[in-house]
DRENTORKOL-3810 file (N, C-alpha, C; in nm, 4 decimals):
REM DRENTORKOL-3810
@n.u->-2.3976; n.v->-2.6573; n.w->-0.1989; ca.u->-2.5263; ca.v->-2.6086; ca.w->-0.2298; c.u->-2.5370; c.v->-2.5044; c.w->-0.3613
@n.u->-2.6396; n.v->-2.5176; n.w->-0.4199; ca.u->-2.6255; ca.v->-2.4647; ca.w->-0.5477; c.u->-2.7135; c.v->-2.3013; c.w->-0.5445
@n.u->-2.6783; n.v->-2.2224; n.w->-0.5784; ca.u->-2.7528; ca.v->-2.0724; ca.w->-0.5648; c.u->-2.8394; c.v->-2.0549; c.w->-0.6448
@n.u->-2.9427; n.v->-1.9953; n.w->-0.6102; ca.u->-3.0486; ca.v->-1.9887; ca.w->-0.7180; c.u->-3.0268; c.v->-1.8619; c.w->-0.8004
@n.u->-3.0396; n.v->-1.9064; n.w->-0.9261; ca.u->-2.9771; ca.v->-1.7571; ca.w->-1.0104; c.u->-3.1007; c.v->-1.7965; c.w->-1.1157
@n.u->-3.1089; n.v->-1.6565; n.w->-1.2148; ca.u->-3.2443; ca.v->-1.6544; ca.w->-1.3039; c.u->-3.1709; c.v->-1.7010; c.w->-1.4481
@n.u->-3.2512; n.v->-1.7254; n.w->-1.5407; ca.u->-3.2193; ca.v->-1.7446; ca.w->-1.6842; c.u->-3.0859; c.v->-1.7037; c.w->-1.7230
@n.u->-3.1044; n.v->-1.5703; n.w->-1.7176; ca.u->-2.9351; ca.v->-1.4809; ca.w->-1.7268; c.u->-2.8289; c.v->-1.5349; c.w->-1.6443
@n.u->-2.8271; n.v->-1.5898; n.w->-1.5387; ca.u->-2.7443; ca.v->-1.6070; ca.w->-1.4615; c.u->-2.7043; c.v->-1.5099; c.w->-1.3467
@n.u->-2.8031; n.v->-1.4486; n.w->-1.3089; ca.u->-2.7806; ca.v->-1.3395; ca.w->-1.2179; c.u->-2.8779; c.v->-1.3973; c.w->-1.0803
@n.u->-2.7960; n.v->-1.3486; n.w->-0.9277; ca.u->-2.8603; ca.v->-1.3941; ca.w->-0.8475; c.u->-3.0250; c.v->-1.3573; c.w->-0.7873
@n.u->-3.0909; n.v->-1.4445; n.w->-0.7668; ca.u->-3.2451; ca.v->-1.4367; ca.w->-0.7559; c.u->-3.2560; c.v->-1.3622; c.w->-0.6343
@n.u->-3.3261; n.v->-1.2829; n.w->-0.5958; ca.u->-3.3269; ca.v->-1.1705; ca.w->-0.4576; c.u->-3.3685; c.v->-1.2836; c.w->-0.3594
@n.u->-3.2506; n.v->-1.2379; n.w->-0.2526; ca.u->-3.2822; ca.v->-1.3476; ca.w->-0.1415; c.u->-3.1322; c.v->-1.4571; c.w->-0.1512
@n.u->-3.1262; n.v->-1.4590; n.w->-0.2765; ca.u->-3.0104; ca.v->-1.5721; ca.w->-0.2394; c.u->-2.8292; c.v->-1.4915; c.w->-0.2256
@n.u->-2.7629; n.v->-1.5588; n.w->-0.1405; ca.u->-2.6452; ca.v->-1.5083; ca.w->-0.1162; c.u->-2.5503; c.v->-1.6557; c.w->-0.1950
@n.u->-2.4415; n.v->-1.5719; n.w->-0.2540; ca.u->-2.3177; ca.v->-1.6311; ca.w->-0.3158; c.u->-2.2325; c.v->-1.6462; c.w->-0.2193
@n.u->-2.2356; n.v->-1.5662; n.w->-0.0786; ca.u->-2.1340; ca.v->-1.5948; ca.w->0.0033; c.u->-2.2040; c.v->-1.6415; c.w->0.1222
@n.u->-2.2109; n.v->-1.7632; n.w->0.1583; ca.u->-2.2909; ca.v->-1.7694; ca.w->0.2839; c.u->-2.2481; c.v->-1.7382; c.w->0.4136
@n.u->-2.1229; n.v->-1.7951; n.w->0.3898; ca.u->-2.0170; ca.v->-1.7661; ca.w->0.5071; c.u->-2.0143; c.v->-1.6173; c.w->0.5408
@n.u->-2.0061; n.v->-1.5449; n.w->0.4456; ca.u->-2.0007; ca.v->-1.3767; ca.w->0.4918; c.u->-1.8685; c.v->-1.3452; c.w->0.4560
@n.u->-1.8485; n.v->-1.2162; n.w->0.4861; ca.u->-1.7113; ca.v->-1.1582; ca.w->0.4508; c.u->-1.6067; c.v->-1.2587; c.w->0.6049
@n.u->-1.5011; n.v->-1.2245; n.w->0.5566; ca.u->-1.4193; ca.v->-1.3160; ca.w->0.6696; c.u->-1.4171; c.v->-1.1769; c.w->0.7918
@n.u->-1.3898; n.v->-1.2264; n.w->0.9006; ca.u->-1.3844; ca.v->-1.1644; ca.w->1.0054; c.u->-1.2833; c.v->-1.0707; c.w->1.0352
@n.u->-1.2729; n.v->-0.9575; n.w->1.1038; ca.u->-1.1494; ca.v->-0.8503; ca.w->1.0581; c.u->-1.0042; c.v->-0.8980; c.w->1.1087
@n.u->-1.0302; n.v->-0.9997; n.w->1.2014; ca.u->-0.8924; ca.v->-1.0454; ca.w->1.2694; c.u->-0.8183; c.v->-1.1211; c.w->1.1903
@n.u->-0.9052; n.v->-1.1600; n.w->1.0812; ca.u->-0.8742; ca.v->-1.2881; ca.w->1.0013; c.u->-0.7936; c.v->-1.2471; c.w->0.8213
@n.u->-0.8249; n.v->-1.0934; n.w->0.7937; ca.u->-0.8145; ca.v->-1.0541; ca.w->0.6885; c.u->-0.6475; c.v->-1.0451; c.w->0.6961
@n.u->-0.5810; n.v->-1.0254; n.w->0.5778; ca.u->-0.4550; ca.v->-1.0117; ca.w->0.5913; c.u->-0.4123; c.v->-0.9033; c.w->0.5801
@n.u->-0.4767; n.v->-0.7906; n.w->0.5813; ca.u->-0.4342; ca.v->-0.6534; ca.w->0.6233; c.u->-0.4255; c.v->-0.6589; c.w->0.7617
@n.u->-0.5386; n.v->-0.7026; n.w->0.8357; ca.u->-0.5549; ca.v->-0.7344; ca.w->0.9919; c.u->-0.4215; c.v->-0.7711; c.w->1.0439
@n.u->-0.3954; n.v->-0.8889; n.w->0.9663; ca.u->-0.2331; ca.v->-0.9659; ca.w->0.9956; c.u->-0.1311; c.v->-0.8954; c.w->1.0083
@n.u->-0.1366; n.v->-0.8162; n.w->0.8542; ca.u->-0.0327; ca.v->-0.7354; ca.w->0.8598; c.u->0.0157; c.v->-0.6360; c.w->0.9779
@n.u->-0.1036; n.v->-0.5871; n.w->0.9985; ca.u->-0.1236; ca.v->-0.4513; ca.w->1.0792; c.u->-0.0710; c.v->-0.5272; c.w->1.2361
@n.u->-0.1438; n.v->-0.6007; n.w->1.2508; ca.u->-0.0706; ca.v->-0.6595; ca.w->1.4160; c.u->0.0709; c.v->-0.7209; c.w->1.3685
@n.u->0.1324; n.v->-0.7520; n.w->1.2971; ca.u->0.3052; ca.v->-0.8161; ca.w->1.2699; c.u->0.3455; c.v->-0.6472; c.w->1.2609
@n.u->0.3436; n.v->-0.5799; n.w->1.2038; ca.u->0.4054; ca.v->-0.4144; ca.w->1.2241; c.u->0.4064; c.v->-0.3370; c.w->1.3417
@n.u->0.3131; n.v->-0.3806; n.w->1.4309; ca.u->0.2829; ca.v->-0.3376; ca.w->1.5589; c.u->0.3458; c.v->-0.3616; c.w->1.6678
@n.u->0.4193; n.v->-0.5191; n.w->1.6195; ca.u->0.4961; ca.v->-0.5893; ca.w->1.7025; c.u->0.6454; c.v->-0.5122; c.w->1.7164
@n.u->0.7044; n.v->-0.5116; n.w->1.8514; ca.u->0.8364; ca.v->-0.4201; ca.w->1.8509; c.u->0.9363; c.v->-0.5826; c.w->1.8392
@n.u->1.0815; n.v->-0.5131; n.w->1.8130; ca.u->1.1545; ca.v->-0.6143; ca.w->1.8149; c.u->1.2769; c.v->-0.5235; c.w->1.8891
@n.u->1.4002; n.v->-0.5572; n.w->1.9555; ca.u->1.4963; ca.v->-0.4980; ca.w->1.9616; c.u->1.5990; c.v->-0.5086; c.w->1.8926
@n.u->1.6142; n.v->-0.3430; n.w->1.8399; ca.u->1.7565; ca.v->-0.3102; ca.w->1.7492; c.u->1.8427; c.v->-0.2332; c.w->1.8274
@n.u->1.9840; n.v->-0.2396; n.w->1.7706; ca.u->2.0875; ca.v->-0.1721; ca.w->1.8004; c.u->2.0938; c.v->-0.0263; c.w->1.7452
@n.u->2.0163; n.v->0.0908; n.w->1.8364; ca.u->2.0711; ca.v->0.2444; ca.w->1.7716; c.u->2.2045; c.v->0.2785; c.w->1.8392
@n.u->2.2886; n.v->0.2978; n.w->1.6972; ca.u->2.4340; ca.v->0.2888; ca.w->1.8368; c.u->2.4843; c.v->0.1725; c.w->1.8929
@n.u->2.5184; n.v->0.2455; n.w->2.0482; ca.u->2.5215; ca.v->0.1157; ca.w->2.1209; c.u->2.4405; c.v->0.1081; c.w->2.2281
@n.u->2.2959; n.v->0.1429; n.w->2.1613; ca.u->2.1615; ca.v->0.1350; ca.w->2.2763; c.u->2.0867; c.v->0.0166; c.w->2.2305
@n.u->2.0650; n.v->-0.1084; n.w->2.3132; ca.u->1.9205; ca.v->-0.1347; ca.w->2.2689; c.u->1.8017; c.v->-0.0822; c.w->2.2936
@n.u->1.7310; n.v->-0.0911; n.w->2.1612; ca.u->1.5898; ca.v->0.0097; ca.w->2.1724; c.u->1.5065; c.v->-0.1050; c.w->2.1308
@n.u->1.3834; n.v->-0.1026; n.w->2.1958; ca.u->1.2527; ca.v->-0.1348; ca.w->2.1042; c.u->1.1765; c.v->-0.0776; c.w->2.0108
@n.u->1.1517; n.v->-0.1356; n.w->1.9067; ca.u->1.0844; ca.v->-0.0446; ca.w->1.8319; c.u->0.9780; c.v->-0.0989; c.w->1.7368
@n.u->0.8881; n.v->-0.0413; n.w->1.6975; ca.u->0.7769; ca.v->-0.1184; ca.w->1.6323; c.u->0.8548; c.v->-0.1637; c.w->1.4839
@n.u->0.8187; n.v->-0.2844; n.w->1.4406; ca.u->0.8414; ca.v->-0.3059; ca.w->1.2967; c.u->0.7839; c.v->-0.1355; c.w->1.2085
@n.u->0.6747; n.v->-0.1057; n.w->1.2502; ca.u->0.6055; ca.v->0.0050; ca.w->1.1222; c.u->0.6907; c.v->0.1498; c.w->1.1513
@n.u->0.7829; n.v->0.1532; n.w->1.2935; ca.u->0.8739; ca.v->0.2355; ca.w->1.2826; c.u->0.9853; c.v->0.2159; c.w->1.2101
@n.u->1.0656; n.v->0.0902; n.w->1.2123; ca.u->1.1659; ca.v->0.0497; ca.w->1.1228; c.u->1.1192; c.v->0.0588; c.w->0.9615
@n.u->1.0172; n.v->0.0525; n.w->0.9369; ca.u->0.9334; ca.v->0.0299; ca.w->0.8103; c.u->0.9458; c.v->0.1926; c.w->0.7440
@n.u->0.9016; n.v->0.2680; n.w->0.8354; ca.u->0.9263; ca.v->0.4186; ca.w->0.7906; c.u->1.0417; c.v->0.4766; c.w->0.7536
@n.u->1.1338; n.v->0.4496; n.w->0.8618; ca.u->1.2754; ca.v->0.5148; ca.w->0.8824; c.u->1.3036; c.v->0.4286; c.w->0.7202
@n.u->1.3037; n.v->0.3281; n.w->0.7012; ca.u->1.3661; ca.v->0.2554; ca.w->0.5840; c.u->1.3107; c.v->0.3295; c.w->0.4348
@n.u->1.1961; n.v->0.3297; n.w->0.4562; ca.u->1.1243; ca.v->0.4043; ca.w->0.3238; c.u->1.1874; c.v->0.5490; c.w->0.3368
@n.u->1.1967; n.v->0.6072; n.w->0.4398; ca.u->1.2475; ca.v->0.7842; ca.w->0.4260; c.u->1.4044; c.v->0.7512; c.w->0.4093
@n.u->1.4585; n.v->0.6421; n.w->0.4207; ca.u->1.6631; ca.v->0.6643; ca.w->0.3769; c.u->1.6281; c.v->0.6159; c.w->0.2398
@n.u->1.5257; n.v->0.5372; n.w->0.1527; ca.u->1.5487; ca.v->0.5063; ca.w->0.0366; c.u->1.4814; c.v->0.6341; c.w->-0.0608
@n.u->1.3893; n.v->0.6617; n.w->-0.0152; ca.u->1.3479; ca.v->0.8005; ca.w->-0.0828; c.u->1.4603; c.v->0.9312; c.w->-0.0968
@n.u->1.5228; n.v->0.9384; n.w->0.0585; ca.u->1.6471; ca.v->1.0591; ca.w->0.0530; c.u->1.7436; c.v->1.0270; c.w->0.0087
@n.u->1.8067; n.v->0.8713; n.w->-0.0092; ca.u->1.9380; ca.v->0.8496; ca.w->-0.0135; c.u->1.9716; c.v->0.7361; c.w->-0.1490
@n.u->1.8643; n.v->0.6399; n.w->-0.1653; ca.u->1.8700; ca.v->0.5572; ca.w->-0.2626; c.u->1.8867; c.v->0.4359; c.w->-0.1993
@n.u->1.9138; n.v->0.4469; n.w->-0.0718; ca.u->2.0148; ca.v->0.3262; ca.w->0.0054; c.u->1.8990; c.v->0.2682; c.w->0.1652
@n.u->1.9292; n.v->0.1739; n.w->0.1595; ca.u->1.8236; ca.v->0.1431; ca.w->0.3169; c.u->1.9419; c.v->0.0762; c.w->0.3809
@n.u->1.9553; n.v->0.1090; n.w->0.5101; ca.u->2.0295; ca.v->-0.0036; ca.w->0.6015; c.u->1.9306; c.v->-0.0274; c.w->0.7401
@n.u->1.9079; n.v->-0.1249; n.w->0.7497; ca.u->1.8104; ca.v->-0.1922; ca.w->0.8303; c.u->1.9087; c.v->-0.2132; c.w->0.9823
@n.u->1.8175; n.v->-0.1777; n.w->1.0892; ca.u->1.9137; ca.v->-0.1607; ca.w->1.1810; c.u->2.0037; c.v->-0.3018; c.w->1.2469
@n.u->2.1033; n.v->-0.2963; n.w->1.2733; ca.u->2.1193; ca.v->-0.4334; ca.w->1.4268; c.u->2.0317; c.v->-0.4858; c.w->1.5055
@n.u->2.0228; n.v->-0.6076; n.w->1.5038; ca.u->1.8934; ca.v->-0.6205; ca.w->1.5804; c.u->1.9475; c.v->-0.7650; c.w->1.6760
@n.u->1.8588; n.v->-0.7862; n.w->1.8055; ca.u->1.8953; ca.v->-0.8622; ca.w->1.8692; c.u->1.8127; c.v->-0.9845; c.w->1.8917
@n.u->1.8443; n.v->-1.1323; n.w->1.8461; ca.u->1.7388; ca.v->-1.2081; ca.w->1.8733; c.u->1.7132; c.v->-1.2680; c.w->2.0166
@n.u->1.6344; n.v->-1.3757; n.w->2.0181; ca.u->1.5847; ca.v->-1.3996; ca.w->2.1600; c.u->1.7012; c.v->-1.4976; c.w->2.2210
@n.u->1.7886; n.v->-1.5175; n.w->2.1720; ca.u->1.9355; ca.v->-1.5477; ca.w->2.2790; c.u->2.0323; c.v->-1.4640; c.w->2.3066
@n.u->2.0020; n.v->-1.2762; n.w->2.2837; ca.u->2.0960; ca.v->-1.1944; ca.w->2.2715; c.u->2.1957; c.v->-1.1646; c.w->2.1730
@n.u->2.1899; n.v->-1.2777; n.w->2.0840; ca.u->2.3044; ca.v->-1.2923; ca.w->1.9500; c.u->2.2675; c.v->-1.1421; c.w->1.8672
@n.u->2.3416; n.v->-1.0799; n.w->1.8531; ca.u->2.3529; ca.v->-0.9354; ca.w->1.7597; c.u->2.3239; c.v->-1.0241; c.w->1.5816
@n.u->2.2051; n.v->-0.9693; n.w->1.5529; ca.u->2.2121; ca.v->-1.0018; ca.w->1.3693; c.u->2.2308; c.v->-0.8388; c.w->1.3109
@n.u->2.3592; n.v->-0.8423; n.w->1.2378; ca.u->2.3966; ca.v->-0.7457; ca.w->1.1518; c.u->2.2671; c.v->-0.6579; c.w->1.0668
@n.u->2.2264; n.v->-0.5526; n.w->1.0589; ca.u->2.1272; ca.v->-0.5078; ca.w->0.9588; c.u->2.1677; c.v->-0.5092; c.w->0.8244
@n.u->2.1085; n.v->-0.5330; n.w->0.7139; ca.u->2.1389; ca.v->-0.5638; ca.w->0.5695; c.u->2.1191; c.v->-0.4197; c.w->0.5321
@n.u->2.1811; n.v->-0.3862; n.w->0.4137; ca.u->2.1874; ca.v->-0.2946; ca.w->0.3678; c.u->2.1858; c.v->-0.3126; c.w->0.2063
@n.u->2.0433; n.v->-0.2213; n.w->0.1461; ca.u->2.0095; ca.v->-0.2237; ca.w->0.0378; c.u->2.0560; c.v->-0.1271; c.w->-0.0525
@n.u->2.1235; n.v->-0.1132; n.w->-0.1677; ca.u->2.1362; ca.v->0.0144; ca.w->-0.2479; c.u->2.0634; c.v->-0.0483; c.w->-0.3821
@n.u->2.0046; n.v->0.0705; n.w->-0.3936; ca.u->1.8977; ca.v->0.0893; ca.w->-0.5078; c.u->1.9555; c.v->0.1517; c.w->-0.6492
@n.u->1.9514; n.v->0.1016; n.w->-0.7179; ca.u->1.9936; ca.v->0.1944; ca.w->-0.8754; c.u->1.9137; c.v->0.2821; c.w->-0.8792
@n.u->1.9331; n.v->0.3912; n.w->-0.9813; ca.u->1.8167; ca.v->0.4843; ca.w->-1.0143; c.u->1.7276; c.v->0.4764; c.w->-1.0510
@n.u->1.6823; n.v->0.3723; n.w->-1.1585; ca.u->1.5715; ca.v->0.3081; ca.w->-1.2148; c.u->1.4626; c.v->0.2774; c.w->-1.0992
@n.u->1.5213; n.v->0.1747; n.w->-1.0058; ca.u->1.4326; ca.v->0.1206; ca.w->-0.9132; c.u->1.4188; c.v->0.2302; c.w->-0.7506
@n.u->1.4944; n.v->0.3289; n.w->-0.7602; ca.u->1.4887; ca.v->0.4669; ca.w->-0.6969; c.u->1.3387; c.v->0.4950; c.w->-0.6936
@n.u->1.3551; n.v->0.5359; n.w->-0.8487; ca.u->1.2477; ca.v->0.6251; ca.w->-0.9122; c.u->1.1313; c.v->0.5522; c.w->-0.9064
@n.u->1.1131; n.v->0.3868; n.w->-0.8973; ca.u->0.9770; ca.v->0.3148; ca.w->-0.9032; c.u->0.9559; c.v->0.3197; c.w->-0.7604
@n.u->1.0015; n.v->0.3037; n.w->-0.6918; ca.u->0.9860; ca.v->0.3008; ca.w->-0.5265; c.u->0.9385; c.v->0.4815; c.w->-0.4782
@n.u->0.9826; n.v->0.5778; n.w->-0.5461; ca.u->0.9546; ca.v->0.6756; ca.w->-0.5291; c.u->0.8055; c.v->0.7128; c.w->-0.5606
@n.u->0.8051; n.v->0.6780; n.w->-0.6968; ca.u->0.6702; ca.v->0.7263; ca.w->-0.7531; c.u->0.5651; c.v->0.5958; c.w->-0.6612
@n.u->0.5800; n.v->0.5030; n.w->-0.6291; ca.u->0.4610; ca.v->0.4197; ca.w->-0.5538; c.u->0.4489; c.v->0.4587; c.w->-0.4446
@n.u->0.5610; n.v->0.5068; n.w->-0.3904; ca.u->0.5023; ca.v->0.5996; ca.w->-0.2440; c.u->0.4394; c.v->0.7337; c.w->-0.2617
@n.u->0.4820; n.v->0.8400; n.w->-0.3086; ca.u->0.4007; ca.v->0.9160; ca.w->-0.3832; c.u->0.2828; c.v->0.8495; c.w->-0.4180
@n.u->0.2394; n.v->0.7671; n.w->-0.4726; ca.u->0.1126; ca.v->0.7806; ca.w->-0.5275; c.u->0.0216; c.v->0.6993; c.w->-0.3990
@n.u->0.0681; n.v->0.6059; n.w->-0.2902; ca.u->0.0579; ca.v->0.5811; ca.w->-0.1888; c.u->-0.0312; c.v->0.7163; c.w->-0.1219
@n.u->0.0873; n.v->0.7915; n.w->-0.0915; ca.u->0.0303; ca.v->0.9357; ca.w->-0.0161; c.u->-0.0203; c.v->1.0429; c.w->-0.0276
@n.u->-0.0186; n.v->1.0174; n.w->-0.1792; ca.u->-0.0864; ca.v->1.1506; ca.w->-0.2807; c.u->-0.0918; c.v->1.1033; c.w->-0.3726
@n.u->-0.2606; n.v->1.0132; n.w->-0.3749; ca.u->-0.3045; ca.v->0.9211; ca.w->-0.4784; c.u->-0.3629; c.v->1.0027; c.w->-0.6107
@n.u->-0.3315; n.v->0.9751; n.w->-0.6963; ca.u->-0.3603; ca.v->1.0742; ca.w->-0.8023; c.u->-0.5207; c.v->1.0917; c.w->-0.7895
@n.u->-0.5391; n.v->1.2063; n.w->-0.8441; ca.u->-0.7067; ca.v->1.2586; ca.w->-0.8385; c.u->-0.8071; c.v->1.2109; c.w->-0.9219
@n.u->-0.8984; n.v->1.1506; n.w->-0.9032; ca.u->-0.9853; ca.v->1.0490; ca.w->-0.9755; c.u->-1.1088; c.v->1.1465; c.w->-1.0017
@n.u->-1.1646; n.v->1.2181; n.w->-0.8988; ca.u->-1.2862; ca.v->1.2910; ca.w->-0.9043; c.u->-1.2480; c.v->1.4386; c.w->-0.9154
@n.u->-1.2826; n.v->1.5412; n.w->-0.9983; ca.u->-1.2830; ca.v->1.6703; ca.w->-0.9976; c.u->-1.4109; c.v->1.7566; c.w->-1.0026
@n.u->-1.4144; n.v->1.8121; n.w->-0.8851; ca.u->-1.5442; ca.v->1.9277; ca.w->-0.8348; c.u->-1.5621; c.v->2.0189; c.w->-0.9335
@n.u->-1.6734; n.v->2.0608; n.w->-1.0354; ca.u->-1.6433; ca.v->2.1796; ca.w->-1.1240; c.u->-1.7731; c.v->2.2477; c.w->-1.0691
@n.u->-1.7792; n.v->2.3704; n.w->-1.0837; ca.u->-1.8481; ca.v->2.4457; ca.w->-1.0162; c.u->-1.8954; c.v->2.5600; c.w->-1.1279
@n.u->-1.7636; n.v->2.6032; n.w->-1.2204; ca.u->-1.7850; ca.v->2.6706; ca.w->-1.2996; c.u->-1.8064; c.v->2.6705; c.w->-1.4629
@n.u->-1.8263; n.v->2.5057; n.w->-1.4990; ca.u->-1.8002; ca.v->2.4410; ca.w->-1.6266; c.u->-1.6807; c.v->2.3691; c.w->-1.6316
@n.u->-1.6588; n.v->2.3186; n.w->-1.7615; ca.u->-1.5427; ca.v->2.2512; ca.w->-1.7997; c.u->-1.4946; c.v->2.2647; c.w->-1.8693
@n.u->-1.5070; n.v->2.4446; n.w->-1.9459; ca.u->-1.4470; ca.v->2.5017; ca.w->-2.0536; c.u->-1.2836; c.v->2.4547; c.w->-2.0005
@n.u->-1.1580; n.v->2.4312; n.w->-2.0954; ca.u->-1.0408; ca.v->2.4834; ca.w->-2.0440; c.u->-0.9923; c.v->2.3633; c.w->-1.9606
@n.u->-1.0646; n.v->2.2852; n.w->-1.8897; ca.u->-1.0351; ca.v->2.1537; ca.w->-1.8182; c.u->-0.9915; c.v->2.0362; c.w->-1.8823
@n.u->-1.1099; n.v->1.9759; n.w->-1.9089; ca.u->-1.0831; ca.v->1.8621; ca.w->-2.0087; c.u->-1.1688; c.v->1.8663; c.w->-2.1446
@n.u->-1.2999; n.v->1.9050; n.w->-2.1528; ca.u->-1.3978; ca.v->1.9179; ca.w->-2.2535; c.u->-1.3586; c.v->2.0236; c.w->-2.3366
@n.u->-1.2742; n.v->2.0783; n.w->-2.3746; ca.u->-1.2596; ca.v->2.1928; ca.w->-2.3999; c.u->-1.2965; c.v->2.1912; c.w->-2.5947
@n.u->-1.2899; n.v->2.0807; n.w->-2.6385; ca.u->-1.3307; ca.v->2.0539; ca.w->-2.7298; c.u->-1.4758; c.v->2.0025; c.w->-2.7776
@n.u->-1.5582; n.v->2.0465; n.w->-2.9007; ca.u->-1.6913; ca.v->1.9935; ca.w->-2.8845; c.u->-1.6507; c.v->1.8408; c.w->-2.9452
@n.u->-1.7687; n.v->1.8068; n.w->-2.8916; ca.u->-1.7619; ca.v->1.6251; ca.w->-2.9499; c.u->-1.8464; c.v->1.6014; c.w->-3.0434
@n.u->-1.8188; n.v->1.5512; n.w->-3.1489; ca.u->-1.9082; ca.v->1.5151; ca.w->-3.2538; c.u->-1.8854; c.v->1.4215; c.w->-3.2937
@n.u->-2.0120; n.v->1.3699; n.w->-3.4055; ca.u->-1.9765; ca.v->1.1933; ca.w->-3.4645; c.u->-1.8544; c.v->1.2370; c.w->-3.5963
@n.u->-1.8073; n.v->1.3459; n.w->-3.6343; ca.u->-1.7341; ca.v->1.3660; ca.w->-3.7489; c.u->-1.5928; c.v->1.2997; c.w->-3.6978
@n.u->-1.5028; n.v->1.2872; n.w->-3.7517; ca.u->-1.3362; ca.v->1.2509; ca.w->-3.7497; c.u->-1.2668; c.v->1.3555; c.w->-3.7590
@n.u->-1.1750; n.v->1.3826; n.w->-3.6502; ca.u->-1.0951; ca.v->1.4567; ca.w->-3.6319; c.u->-0.9733; c.v->1.4630; c.w->-3.7597
@n.u->-0.9890; n.v->1.6018; n.w->-3.8152; ca.u->-0.9221; ca.v->1.6237; ca.w->-3.9272; c.u->-0.7438; c.v->1.6149; c.w->-3.9289
END
């Protein structure tokens, strides 16, 4: 089905470029990931079999990574009752720093908007803007 456009390629009023619309929320990747991370799995904490949501395990792994540079995933029990040993990841300093920065950018995103009530002198535009090149 052709979409109605003007001579400049812009959509005409009333035209729809995506006739099926936005995907339903339950079918988006983010919603599917949310569902999977909300599922519980059985893990061994010490000698105790415990059910934890995957998001709890992920949060713990992130805390381990940031605080120690290592991540030890918990031992878990499969559907047949077999114990599967948790994997340990050891990150070199450069990788640890990359993960730390990514995490902080997610938790505390960089400021993109600044509210200015008393002018901008000394903040960003403390130099006059002219057409003359800088010397």
